KOLGU-4560 file (N, C-alpha, C; in nm, 3 decimals, padded with zeros to 5 digits):
<recs>
<n_xx: 00.069 n_yy: -00.993 n_zz: -00.653 ca_xx: 00.191 ca_yy: -01.094 ca_zz: -00.607 c_xx: 00.297 c_yy: -01.021 c_zz: -00.738 mol: A seq: 1 type: MET>
<n_xx: 00.405 n_yy: -01.036 n_zz: -00.721 ca_xx: 00.566 ca_yy: -00.979 ca_zz: -00.747 c_xx: 00.579 c_yy: -01.070 c_zz: -00.930 mol: A seq: 2 type: MET>
<n_xx: 00.578 n_yy: -01.065 n_zz: -01.103 ca_xx: 00.586 ca_yy: -01.127 ca_zz: -01.135 c_xx: 00.787 c_yy: -01.192 c_zz: -01.077 mol: A seq: 3 type: SER>
<n_xx: 00.775 n_yy: -01.294 n_zz: -01.214 ca_xx: 00.916 ca_yy: -01.343 ca_zz: -01.115 c_xx: 01.075 c_yy: -01.268 c_zz: -01.181 mol: A seq: 4 type: PRO>
<n_xx: 00.988 n_yy: -01.157 n_zz: -01.312 ca_xx: 01.097 ca_yy: -00.995 ca_zz: -01.292 c_xx: 01.125 c_yy: -00.923 c_zz: -01.222 mol: A seq: 5 type: GLU>
<n_xx: 01.020 n_yy: -00.887 n_zz: -01.205 ca_xx: 00.995 ca_yy: -00.826 ca_zz: -01.034 c_xx: 01.080 c_yy: -00.899 c_zz: -00.960 mol: A seq: 6 type: THR>
<n_xx: 01.071 n_yy: -00.982 n_zz: -00.908 ca_xx: 01.156 ca_yy: -01.013 ca_zz: -00.786 c_xx: 01.259 c_yy: -01.044 c_zz: -00.870 mol: A seq: 7 type: THR>
<n_xx: 01.286 n_yy: -01.110 n_zz: -00.941 ca_xx: 01.440 ca_yy: -01.142 ca_zz: -00.966 c_xx: 01.497 c_yy: -00.932 c_zz: -00.979 mol: A seq: 8 type: LYS>
<n_xx: 01.438 n_yy: -00.851 n_zz: -01.003 ca_xx: 01.517 ca_yy: -00.726 ca_zz: -01.024 c_xx: 01.536 c_yy: -00.688 c_zz: -00.885 mol: A seq: 9 type: LEU>
<n_xx: 01.434 n_yy: -00.733 n_zz: -00.816 ca_xx: 01.421 ca_yy: -00.627 ca_zz: -00.639 c_xx: 01.532 c_yy: -00.738 c_zz: -00.564 mol: A seq: 10 type: PHE>
<n_xx: 01.531 n_yy: -00.855 n_zz: -00.598 ca_xx: 01.709 ca_yy: -00.932 ca_zz: -00.572 c_xx: 01.823 c_yy: -00.876 c_zz: -00.605 mol: A seq: 11 type: GLU>
<n_xx: 01.798 n_yy: -00.822 n_zz: -00.729 ca_xx: 01.959 ca_yy: -00.792 ca_zz: -00.787 c_xx: 01.969 c_yy: -00.652 c_zz: -00.687 mol: A seq: 12 type: GLU>
<n_xx: 01.810 n_yy: -00.532 n_zz: -00.730 ca_xx: 01.879 ca_yy: -00.454 ca_zz: -00.639 c_xx: 01.896 c_yy: -00.379 c_zz: -00.488 mol: A seq: 13 type: LEU>
<n_xx: 01.886 n_yy: -00.525 n_zz: -00.418 ca_xx: 01.888 ca_yy: -00.548 ca_zz: -00.307 c_xx: 02.069 c_yy: -00.586 c_zz: -00.255 mol: A seq: 14 type: ARG>
<n_xx: 02.047 n_yy: -00.725 n_zz: -00.330 ca_xx: 02.192 ca_yy: -00.712 ca_zz: -00.352 c_xx: 02.319 c_yy: -00.605 c_zz: -00.408 mol: A seq: 15 type: ARG>
<n_xx: 02.246 n_yy: -00.532 n_zz: -00.486 ca_xx: 02.355 ca_yy: -00.364 ca_zz: -00.519 c_xx: 02.344 c_yy: -00.324 c_zz: -00.413 mol: A seq: 16 type: ALA>
<n_xx: 02.277 n_yy: -00.257 n_zz: -00.347 ca_xx: 02.237 ca_yy: -00.187 ca_zz: -00.230 c_xx: 02.184 c_yy: -00.178 c_zz: -00.059 mol: A seq: 17 type: SER>
<n_xx: 02.240 n_yy: -00.271 n_zz: -00.013 ca_xx: 02.180 ca_yy: -00.374 ca_zz: 00.082 c_xx: 02.155 c_yy: -00.242 c_zz: 00.170 mol: A seq: 18 type: PRO>
<n_xx: 02.237 n_yy: -00.178 n_zz: 00.169 ca_xx: 02.223 ca_yy: -00.084 ca_zz: 00.325 c_xx: 02.084 c_yy: 00.008 c_zz: 00.277 mol: A seq: 19 type: LYS>
<n_xx: 02.080 n_yy: 00.083 n_zz: 00.144 ca_xx: 01.949 ca_yy: 00.158 ca_zz: 00.164 c_xx: 01.874 c_yy: 00.054 c_zz: 00.135 mol: A seq: 20 type: VAL>
<n_xx: 01.829 n_yy: -00.083 n_zz: 00.090 ca_xx: 01.700 ca_yy: -00.084 ca_zz: 00.026 c_xx: 01.652 c_yy: -00.136 c_zz: 00.198 mol: A seq: 21 type: THR>
<n_xx: 01.772 n_yy: -00.172 n_zz: 00.266 ca_xx: 01.751 ca_yy: -00.283 ca_zz: 00.390 c_xx: 01.673 c_yy: -00.141 c_zz: 00.514 mol: A seq: 22 type: GLY>
<n_xx: 01.672 n_yy: -00.071 n_zz: 00.478 ca_xx: 01.686 ca_yy: 00.021 ca_zz: 00.593 c_xx: 01.492 c_yy: 00.066 c_zz: 00.528 mol: A seq: 23 type: ALA>
<n_xx: 01.543 n_yy: 00.044 n_zz: 00.378 ca_xx: 01.368 ca_yy: 00.061 ca_zz: 00.357 c_xx: 01.234 c_yy: -00.045 c_zz: 00.413 mol: A seq: 24 type: LEU>
<n_xx: 01.305 n_yy: -00.159 n_zz: 00.394 ca_xx: 01.245 ca_yy: -00.260 ca_zz: 00.476 c_xx: 01.224 c_yy: -00.237 c_zz: 00.635 mol: A seq: 25 type: VAL>
<n_xx: 01.328 n_yy: -00.198 n_zz: 00.650 ca_xx: 01.300 ca_yy: -00.193 ca_zz: 00.821 c_xx: 01.198 c_yy: -00.050 c_zz: 00.894 mol: A seq: 26 type: ARG>
<n_xx: 01.207 n_yy: 00.025 n_zz: 00.731 ca_xx: 01.139 ca_yy: 00.179 ca_zz: 00.776 c_xx: 00.985 c_yy: 00.108 c_zz: 00.754 mol: A seq: 27 type: MET>
<n_xx: 00.967 n_yy: 00.017 n_zz: 00.631 ca_xx: 00.826 ca_yy: 00.010 ca_zz: 00.617 c_xx: 00.786 c_yy: -00.054 c_zz: 00.726 mol: A seq: 28 type: ARG>
<n_xx: 00.831 n_yy: -00.151 n_zz: 00.768 ca_xx: 00.772 ca_yy: -00.268 ca_zz: 00.856 c_xx: 00.790 c_yy: -00.221 c_zz: 01.043 mol: A seq: 29 type: LYS>
<n_xx: 00.864 n_yy: -00.050 n_zz: 01.052 ca_xx: 00.862 ca_yy: 00.027 ca_zz: 01.176 c_xx: 00.685 c_yy: 00.107 c_zz: 01.146 mol: A seq: 30 type: ALA>
<n_xx: 00.666 n_yy: 00.119 n_zz: 00.982 ca_xx: 00.651 ca_yy: 00.254 ca_zz: 00.996 c_xx: 00.447 c_yy: 00.168 c_zz: 01.016 mol: A seq: 31 type: THR>
<n_xx: 00.450 n_yy: 00.077 n_zz: 00.949 ca_xx: 00.321 ca_yy: -00.006 ca_zz: 00.957 c_xx: 00.306 c_yy: -00.121 c_zz: 01.044 mol: A seq: 32 type: TYR>
<n_xx: 00.367 n_yy: -00.055 n_zz: 01.183 ca_xx: 00.280 ca_yy: -00.124 ca_zz: 01.327 c_xx: 00.228 c_yy: -00.042 c_zz: 01.425 mol: A seq: 33 type: THR>
<n_xx: 00.157 n_yy: -00.109 n_zz: 01.486 ca_xx: 00.066 ca_yy: -00.027 ca_zz: 01.613 c_xx: 00.163 c_yy: 00.075 c_zz: 01.691 mol: A seq: 34 type: ASP>
<n_xx: 00.102 n_yy: 00.165 n_zz: 01.734 ca_xx: 00.185 ca_yy: 00.259 ca_zz: 01.783 c_xx: 00.049 c_yy: 00.362 c_zz: 01.842 mol: A seq: 35 type: GLY>
<n_xx: 00.137 n_yy: 00.458 n_zz: 01.871 ca_xx: -00.013 ca_yy: 00.545 ca_zz: 01.943 c_xx: -00.097 c_yy: 00.629 c_zz: 01.831 mol: A seq: 36 type: ALA>
<n_xx: -00.102 n_yy: 00.590 n_zz: 01.684 ca_xx: -00.203 ca_yy: 00.580 ca_zz: 01.554 c_xx: -00.188 c_yy: 00.397 c_zz: 01.503 mol: A seq: 37 type: VAL>
<n_xx: -00.303 n_yy: 00.386 n_zz: 01.529 ca_xx: -00.316 ca_yy: 00.226 ca_zz: 01.530 c_xx: -00.247 c_yy: 00.183 c_zz: 01.353 mol: A seq: 38 type: PRO>
<n_xx: -00.247 n_yy: 00.092 n_zz: 01.363 ca_xx: -00.179 ca_yy: 00.065 ca_zz: 01.156 c_xx: -00.254 c_yy: 00.056 c_zz: 01.076 mol: A seq: 39 type: ALA>
<n_xx: -00.417 n_yy: 00.002 n_zz: 01.108 ca_xx: -00.490 ca_yy: 00.074 ca_zz: 00.977 c_xx: -00.454 c_yy: 00.182 c_zz: 00.938 mol: A seq: 40 type: LYS>
<n_xx: -00.506 n_yy: 00.311 n_zz: 01.022 ca_xx: -00.534 ca_yy: 00.385 ca_zz: 01.029 c_xx: -00.382 c_yy: 00.467 c_zz: 00.890 mol: A seq: 41 type: TYR>
<n_xx: -00.227 n_yy: 00.368 n_zz: 00.948 ca_xx: -00.116 ca_yy: 00.414 ca_zz: 00.912 c_xx: -00.101 c_yy: 00.382 c_zz: 00.725 mol: A seq: 42 type: LYS>
<n_xx: -00.195 n_yy: 00.238 n_zz: 00.720 ca_xx: -00.252 ca_yy: 00.173 ca_zz: 00.580 c_xx: -00.352 c_yy: 00.274 c_zz: 00.529 mol: A seq: 43 type: VAL>
<n_xx: -00.445 n_yy: 00.352 n_zz: 00.606 ca_xx: -00.520 ca_yy: 00.390 ca_zz: 00.517 c_xx: -00.403 c_yy: 00.523 c_zz: 00.437 mol: A seq: 44 type: LEU>
<n_xx: -00.345 n_yy: 00.571 n_zz: 00.499 ca_xx: -00.334 ca_yy: 00.689 ca_zz: 00.474 c_xx: -00.193 c_yy: 00.667 c_zz: 00.398 mol: A seq: 45 type: THR>
<n_xx: -00.163 n_yy: 00.609 n_zz: 00.375 ca_xx: -00.070 ca_yy: 00.566 ca_zz: 00.296 c_xx: -00.145 c_yy: 00.572 c_zz: 00.136 mol: A seq: 46 type: ALA>
<n_xx: -00.243 n_yy: 00.454 n_zz: 00.182 ca_xx: -00.344 ca_yy: 00.527 ca_zz: 00.013 c_xx: -00.376 c_yy: 00.592 c_zz: 00.009 mol: A seq: 47 type: LEU>
<n_xx: -00.392 n_yy: 00.694 n_zz: 00.037 ca_xx: -00.444 ca_yy: 00.823 ca_zz: 00.013 c_xx: -00.402 c_yy: 00.861 c_zz: -00.055 mol: A seq: 48 type: ALA>
<n_xx: -00.217 n_yy: 00.857 n_zz: 00.022 ca_xx: -00.122 ca_yy: 00.905 ca_zz: -00.087 c_xx: -00.108 c_yy: 00.918 c_zz: -00.222 mol: A seq: 49 type: ILE>
<n_xx: -00.118 n_yy: 00.767 n_zz: -00.208 ca_xx: -00.067 ca_yy: 00.672 ca_zz: -00.336 c_xx: -00.182 c_yy: 00.761 c_zz: -00.440 mol: A seq: 50 type: SER>
<n_xx: -00.350 n_yy: 00.782 n_zz: -00.413 ca_xx: -00.425 ca_yy: 00.836 ca_zz: -00.511 c_xx: -00.401 c_yy: 00.957 c_zz: -00.543 mol: A seq: 51 type: VAL>
<n_xx: -00.314 n_yy: 01.039 n_zz: -00.472 ca_xx: -00.291 ca_yy: 01.138 ca_zz: -00.464 c_xx: -00.184 c_yy: 01.174 c_zz: -00.561 mol: A seq: 52 type: VAL>
<n_xx: -00.112 n_yy: 01.082 n_zz: -00.556 ca_xx: 00.057 ca_yy: 01.066 ca_zz: -00.629 c_xx: 00.041 c_yy: 00.983 c_zz: -00.765 mol: A seq: 53 type: ILE>
<n_xx: -00.072 n_yy: 00.961 n_zz: -00.751 ca_xx: -00.121 ca_yy: 00.875 ca_zz: -00.888 c_xx: -00.008 c_yy: 00.717 c_zz: -00.888 mol: A seq: 54 type: LYS>
<n_xx: 00.009 n_yy: 00.644 n_zz: -00.805 ca_xx: 00.120 ca_yy: 00.490 ca_zz: -00.773 c_xx: 00.002 c_yy: 00.477 c_zz: -00.791 mol: A seq: 55 type: CYS>
<n_xx: -00.021 n_yy: 00.380 n_zz: -00.904 ca_xx: -00.117 ca_yy: 00.264 ca_zz: -00.928 c_xx: -00.075 c_yy: 00.100 c_zz: -00.828 mol: A seq: 56 type: GLU>
<n_xx: 00.067 n_yy: 00.082 n_zz: -00.858 ca_xx: 00.124 ca_yy: -00.051 ca_zz: -00.757 c_xx: 00.076 c_yy: -00.009 c_zz: -00.589 mol: A seq: 57 type: PRO>
<n_xx: 00.118 n_yy: 00.111 n_zz: -00.580 ca_xx: 00.064 ca_yy: 00.135 ca_zz: -00.414 c_xx: -00.036 c_yy: 00.118 c_zz: -00.397 mol: A seq: 58 type: CYS>
<n_xx: -00.101 n_yy: 00.216 n_zz: -00.459 ca_xx: -00.263 ca_yy: 00.180 ca_zz: -00.469 c_xx: -00.355 c_yy: 00.050 c_zz: -00.465 mol: A seq: 59 type: ILE>
<n_xx: -00.335 n_yy: -00.050 n_zz: -00.529 ca_xx: -00.328 ca_yy: -00.200 ca_zz: -00.535 c_xx: -00.347 c_yy: -00.208 c_zz: -00.438 mol: A seq: 60 type: ARG>
<n_xx: -00.163 n_yy: -00.221 n_zz: -00.359 ca_xx: -00.068 ca_yy: -00.295 ca_zz: -00.259 c_xx: -00.205 c_yy: -00.274 c_zz: -00.115 mol: A seq: 61 type: ALA>
<n_xx: -00.190 n_yy: -00.095 n_zz: -00.103 ca_xx: -00.234 ca_yy: -00.072 ca_zz: -00.062 c_xx: -00.386 c_yy: -00.090 c_zz: 00.013 mol: A seq: 62 type: TYR>
<n_xx: -00.469 n_yy: -00.110 n_zz: -00.066 ca_xx: -00.617 ca_yy: -00.124 ca_zz: -00.073 c_xx: -00.635 c_yy: -00.298 c_zz: -00.027 mol: A seq: 63 type: THR>
<n_xx: -00.575 n_yy: -00.328 n_zz: -00.076 ca_xx: -00.574 ca_yy: -00.456 ca_zz: -00.035 c_xx: -00.510 c_yy: -00.562 c_zz: 00.118 mol: A seq: 64 type: ARG>
<n_xx: -00.433 n_yy: -00.466 n_zz: 00.130 ca_xx: -00.374 ca_yy: -00.457 ca_zz: 00.265 c_xx: -00.502 c_yy: -00.449 c_zz: 00.400 mol: A seq: 65 type: MET>
<n_xx: -00.539 n_yy: -00.324 n_zz: 00.326 ca_xx: -00.638 ca_yy: -00.265 ca_zz: 00.413 c_xx: -00.794 c_yy: -00.383 c_zz: 00.417 mol: A seq: 66 type: ALA>
<n_xx: -00.785 n_yy: -00.403 n_zz: 00.355 ca_xx: -00.909 ca_yy: -00.483 ca_zz: 00.337 c_xx: -00.850 c_yy: -00.613 c_zz: 00.455 mol: A seq: 67 type: ARG>
<n_xx: -00.782 n_yy: -00.673 n_zz: 00.336 ca_xx: -00.797 ca_yy: -00.809 ca_zz: 00.372 c_xx: -00.675 c_yy: -00.868 c_zz: 00.521 mol: A seq: 68 type: GLU>
<n_xx: -00.522 n_yy: -00.764 n_zz: 00.520 ca_xx: -00.453 ca_yy: -00.756 ca_zz: 00.715 c_xx: -00.522 c_yy: -00.684 c_zz: 00.783 mol: A seq: 69 type: GLN>
<n_xx: -00.587 n_yy: -00.585 n_zz: 00.723 ca_xx: -00.587 ca_yy: -00.487 ca_zz: 00.827 c_xx: -00.712 c_yy: -00.445 c_zz: 00.890 mol: A seq: 70 type: TYR>
<n_xx: -00.843 n_yy: -00.534 n_zz: 00.788 ca_xx: -00.974 ca_yy: -00.509 ca_zz: 00.891 c_xx: -01.057 c_yy: -00.418 c_zz: 00.836 mol: A seq: 71 type: GLY>
<n_xx: -01.008 n_yy: -00.304 n_zz: 00.752 ca_xx: -01.067 ca_yy: -00.214 ca_zz: 00.738 c_xx: -01.188 c_yy: -00.207 c_zz: 00.719 mol: A seq: 72 type: VAL>
<n_xx: -01.344 n_yy: -00.160 n_zz: 00.705 ca_xx: -01.453 ca_yy: -00.181 ca_zz: 00.701 c_xx: -01.446 c_yy: -00.063 c_zz: 00.571 mol: A seq: 73 type: SER>
<n_xx: -01.555 n_yy: -00.115 n_zz: 00.445 ca_xx: -01.556 ca_yy: -00.018 ca_zz: 00.369 c_xx: -01.594 c_yy: 00.169 c_zz: 00.367 mol: A seq: 74 type: PHE>
<n_xx: -01.622 n_yy: 00.108 n_zz: 00.488 ca_xx: -01.671 ca_yy: 00.283 ca_zz: 00.540 c_xx: -01.566 c_yy: 00.404 c_zz: 00.591 mol: A seq: 75 type: GLU>
<n_xx: -01.470 n_yy: 00.308 n_zz: 00.604 ca_xx: -01.321 ca_yy: 00.330 ca_zz: 00.637 c_xx: -01.241 c_yy: 00.391 c_zz: 00.537 mol: A seq: 76 type: GLU>
<n_xx: -01.339 n_yy: 00.329 n_zz: 00.465 ca_xx: -01.190 ca_yy: 00.269 ca_zz: 00.306 c_xx: -01.297 c_yy: 00.377 c_zz: 00.180 mol: A seq: 77 type: PHE>
<n_xx: -01.348 n_yy: 00.392 n_zz: 00.230 ca_xx: -01.482 ca_yy: 00.518 ca_zz: 00.154 c_xx: -01.449 c_yy: 00.651 c_zz: 00.211 mol: A seq: 78 type: ILE>
<n_xx: -01.386 n_yy: 00.704 n_zz: 00.334 ca_xx: -01.343 ca_yy: 00.820 ca_zz: 00.397 c_xx: -01.246 c_yy: 00.868 c_zz: 00.359 mol: A seq: 79 type: GLU>
<n_xx: -01.144 n_yy: 00.750 n_zz: 00.321 ca_xx: -00.969 ca_yy: 00.774 ca_zz: 00.343 c_xx: -00.974 c_yy: 00.814 c_zz: 00.188 mol: A seq: 80 type: PHE>
<n_xx: -01.096 n_yy: 00.711 n_zz: 00.103 ca_xx: -01.074 ca_yy: 00.776 ca_zz: -00.046 c_xx: -01.132 c_yy: 00.933 c_zz: -00.100 mol: A seq: 81 type: LEU>
<n_xx: -01.253 n_yy: 00.963 n_zz: 00.027 ca_xx: -01.283 ca_yy: 01.076 ca_zz: -00.014 c_xx: -01.172 c_yy: 01.172 c_zz: 00.063 mol: A seq: 82 type: ASN>
<n_xx: -01.079 n_yy: 01.202 n_zz: 00.161 ca_xx: -01.002 ca_yy: 01.282 ca_zz: 00.196 c_xx: -00.904 c_yy: 01.294 c_zz: 00.015 mol: A seq: 83 type: VAL>
<n_xx: -00.847 n_yy: 01.201 n_zz: -00.025 ca_xx: -00.781 ca_yy: 01.204 ca_zz: -00.169 c_xx: -00.832 c_yy: 01.278 c_zz: -00.260 mol: A seq: 84 type: ALA>
<n_xx: -00.951 n_yy: 01.226 n_zz: -00.260 ca_xx: -01.006 ca_yy: 01.298 ca_zz: -00.415 c_xx: -01.041 c_yy: 01.433 c_zz: -00.361 mol: A seq: 85 type: MET>
<n_xx: -01.039 n_yy: 01.511 n_zz: -00.203 ca_xx: -01.059 ca_yy: 01.617 ca_zz: -00.169 c_xx: -00.911 c_yy: 01.688 c_zz: -00.250 mol: A seq: 86 type: THR>
<n_xx: -00.811 n_yy: 01.597 n_zz: -00.227 ca_xx: -00.643 ca_yy: 01.648 ca_zz: -00.147 c_xx: -00.635 c_yy: 01.662 c_zz: -00.398 mol: A seq: 87 type: MET>
<n_xx: -00.688 n_yy: 01.593 n_zz: -00.436 ca_xx: -00.684 ca_yy: 01.513 ca_zz: -00.556 c_xx: -00.735 c_yy: 01.560 c_zz: -00.616 mol: A seq: 88 type: GLY>
<n_xx: -00.847 n_yy: 01.686 n_zz: -00.629 ca_xx: -00.895 ca_yy: 01.693 ca_zz: -00.740 c_xx: -00.989 c_yy: 01.656 c_zz: -00.793 mol: A seq: 89 type: GLY>
<n_xx: -01.026 n_yy: 01.627 n_zz: -00.944 ca_xx: -01.099 ca_yy: 01.537 ca_zz: -01.049 c_xx: -01.035 c_yy: 01.459 c_zz: -01.087 mol: A seq: 90 type: CYS>
<n_xx: -00.847 n_yy: 01.465 n_zz: -01.057 ca_xx: -00.729 ca_yy: 01.362 ca_zz: -01.140 c_xx: -00.756 c_yy: 01.232 c_zz: -00.988 mol: A seq: 91 type: PRO>
<n_xx: -00.756 n_yy: 01.304 n_zz: -00.867 ca_xx: -00.797 ca_yy: 01.196 ca_zz: -00.799 c_xx: -00.900 c_yy: 01.129 c_zz: -00.740 mol: A seq: 92 type: GLY>
<n_xx: -01.011 n_yy: 01.141 n_zz: -00.802 ca_xx: -01.113 ca_yy: 01.063 ca_zz: -00.778 c_xx: -01.114 c_yy: 00.994 c_zz: -00.921 mol: A seq: 93 type: GLU>
<n_xx: -01.044 n_yy: 01.011 n_zz: -01.033 ca_xx: -00.967 ca_yy: 00.906 ca_zz: -01.172 c_xx: -00.977 c_yy: 00.808 c_zz: -01.090 mol: A seq: 94 type: GLU>
<n_xx: -00.858 n_yy: 00.837 n_zz: -01.007 ca_xx: -00.680 ca_yy: 00.719 ca_zz: -00.950 c_xx: -00.828 c_yy: 00.637 c_zz: -00.813 mol: A seq: 95 type: TRP>
<n_xx: -00.888 n_yy: 00.729 n_zz: -00.674 ca_xx: -00.993 ca_yy: 00.720 ca_zz: -00.628 c_xx: -01.051 c_yy: 00.565 c_zz: -00.703 mol: A seq: 96 type: ALA>
<n_xx: -01.088 n_yy: 00.521 n_zz: -00.781 ca_xx: -01.175 ca_yy: 00.453 ca_zz: -00.857 c_xx: -01.125 c_yy: 00.334 c_zz: -00.885 mol: A seq: 97 type: LEU>
<n_xx: -00.967 n_yy: 00.376 n_zz: -00.877 ca_xx: -00.877 ca_yy: 00.241 ca_zz: -00.923 c_xx: -00.898 c_yy: 00.172 c_zz: -00.815 mol: A seq: 98 type: LYS>
<n_xx: -00.829 n_yy: 00.281 n_zz: -00.658 ca_xx: -00.902 ca_yy: 00.171 ca_zz: -00.542 c_xx: -00.956 c_yy: 00.119 c_zz: -00.545 mol: A seq: 99 type: ALA>
<n_xx: -01.098 n_yy: 00.146 n_zz: -00.549 ca_xx: -01.234 ca_yy: 00.052 ca_zz: -00.554 c_xx: -01.251 c_yy: 00.002 c_zz: -00.597 mol: A seq: 100 type: LEU>
<n_xx: -01.160 n_yy: 00.008 n_zz: -00.761 ca_xx: -01.205 ca_yy: -00.165 ca_zz: -00.841 c_xx: -01.085 c_yy: -00.268 c_zz: -00.778 mol: A seq: 101 type: SER>
<n_xx: -00.993 n_yy: -00.242 n_zz: -00.684 ca_xx: -00.913 ca_yy: -00.336 ca_zz: -00.683 c_xx: -00.988 c_yy: -00.392 c_zz: -00.518 mol: A seq: 102 type: TYR>
<n_xx: -01.090 n_yy: -00.265 n_zz: -00.440 ca_xx: -01.148 ca_yy: -00.342 ca_zz: -00.292 c_xx: -01.237 c_yy: -00.449 c_zz: -00.337 mol: A seq: 103 type: TRP>
<n_xx: -01.307 n_yy: -00.415 n_zz: -00.496 ca_xx: -01.377 ca_yy: -00.515 ca_zz: -00.540 c_xx: -01.352 c_yy: -00.620 c_zz: -00.570 mol: A seq: 104 type: ASN>
<n_xx: -01.219 n_yy: -00.641 n_zz: -00.665 ca_xx: -01.151 ca_yy: -00.726 ca_zz: -00.702 c_xx: -01.042 c_yy: -00.838 c_zz: -00.625 mol: A seq: 105 type: SER>
<n_xx: -01.105 n_yy: -00.957 n_zz: -00.532 ca_xx: -01.046 ca_yy: -00.972 ca_zz: -00.420 c_xx: -00.935 c_yy: -01.071 c_zz: -00.475 mol: A seq: 106 type: PRO>
<n_xx: -00.887 n_yy: -01.128 n_zz: -00.629 ca_xx: -00.763 ca_yy: -01.198 ca_zz: -00.689 c_xx: -00.654 c_yy: -01.126 c_zz: -00.706 mol: A seq: 107 type: SER>
<n_xx: -00.668 n_yy: -01.023 n_zz: -00.618 ca_xx: -00.522 ca_yy: -01.000 ca_zz: -00.625 c_xx: -00.408 c_yy: -00.963 c_zz: -00.522 mol: A seq: 108 type: VAL>
<n_xx: -00.298 n_yy: -00.980 n_zz: -00.484 ca_xx: -00.226 ca_yy: -01.074 ca_zz: -00.354 c_xx: -00.197 c_yy: -00.925 c_zz: -00.297 mol: A seq: 109 type: GLU>
<n_xx: -00.228 n_yy: -00.885 n_zz: -00.184 ca_xx: -00.220 ca_yy: -00.786 ca_zz: -00.130 c_xx: -00.078 c_yy: -00.808 c_zz: 00.035 mol: A seq: 110 type: ALA>
<n_xx: 00.020 n_yy: -00.737 n_zz: 00.007 ca_xx: 00.110 ca_yy: -00.778 ca_zz: 00.104 c_xx: 00.211 c_yy: -00.664 c_zz: 00.046 mol: A seq: 111 type: SER>
<n_xx: 00.300 n_yy: -00.636 n_zz: 00.149 ca_xx: 00.399 ca_yy: -00.533 ca_zz: 00.101 c_xx: 00.523 c_yy: -00.560 c_zz: 00.047 mol: A seq: 112 type: LEU>
<n_xx: 00.502 n_yy: -00.727 n_zz: 00.016 ca_xx: 00.586 ca_yy: -00.784 ca_zz: -00.050 c_xx: 00.549 c_yy: -00.793 c_zz: -00.166 mol: A seq: 113 type: GLU>
<n_xx: 00.438 n_yy: -00.768 n_zz: -00.228 ca_xx: 00.368 ca_yy: -00.699 ca_zz: -00.358 c_xx: 00.452 c_yy: -00.545 c_zz: -00.430 mol: A seq: 114 type: ALA>
<n_xx: 00.453 n_yy: -00.462 n_zz: -00.305 ca_xx: 00.492 ca_yy: -00.317 ca_zz: -00.350 c_xx: 00.667 c_yy: -00.290 c_zz: -00.376 mol: A seq: 115 type: LEU>
<n_xx: 00.651 n_yy: -00.351 n_zz: -00.267 ca_xx: 00.821 ca_yy: -00.305 ca_zz: -00.247 c_xx: 00.894 c_yy: -00.434 c_zz: -00.123 mol: A seq: 116 type: CYS>
<n_xx: 00.839 n_yy: -00.541 n_zz: -00.142 ca_xx: 00.965 ca_yy: -00.625 ca_zz: -00.133 c_xx: 00.982 c_yy: -00.646 c_zz: 00.003 mol: A seq: 117 type: GLY>
<n_xx: 00.908 n_yy: -00.601 n_zz: 00.110 ca_xx: 00.848 ca_yy: -00.626 ca_zz: 00.212 c_xx: 00.779 c_yy: -00.688 c_zz: 00.304 mol: A seq: 118 type: CYS>
<n_xx: 00.743 n_yy: -00.752 n_zz: 00.404 ca_xx: 00.667 ca_yy: -00.807 ca_zz: 00.500 c_xx: 00.676 c_yy: -00.707 c_zz: 00.635 mol: A seq: 119 type: GLU>
<n_xx: 00.447 n_yy: -00.738 n_zz: 00.585 ca_xx: 00.430 ca_yy: -00.607 ca_zz: 00.778 c_xx: 00.506 c_yy: -00.737 c_zz: 00.840 mol: A seq: 120 type: PRO>
<n_xx: 00.517 n_yy: -00.587 n_zz: 00.957 ca_xx: 00.520 ca_yy: -00.667 ca_zz: 01.135 c_xx: 00.405 c_yy: -00.747 c_zz: 01.186 mol: A seq: 121 type: GLU>
<n_xx: 00.353 n_yy: -00.885 n_zz: 01.240 ca_xx: 00.247 ca_yy: -00.937 ca_zz: 01.246 c_xx: 00.198 c_yy: -00.896 c_zz: 01.376 mol: A seq: 122 type: ALA>
<n_xx: 00.042 n_yy: -00.826 n_zz: 01.384 ca_xx: -00.036 ca_yy: -00.770 ca_zz: 01.426 c_xx: -00.045 c_yy: -00.830 c_zz: 01.544 mol: A seq: 123 type: ARG>
</recs>
């Protein structure tokens, strides 16, 4: 869940840059829907990329989304973490541990809103 301060900053950024922030919101909504590739695999791909680029807020949000909103199994989750660790080497392994920690702690809110101020399309 975003802190009140972060929420306020997102609102300020959206007012200052509505065209770009609106485009980002629409892009994310369009991306994380079912198409030729099911949405859950898109979210797992985003998680693997987040591990490799070491984006902790992204790892937290995509891990929660995968588990709680997209019904990803633990086995699927681990296979995508394996991809991330392969691409990220030893640092990837350390960041994959963060994802596993978030998977195991259901108290963290899972949503694109927590990550970027947008909500996923209904599936």
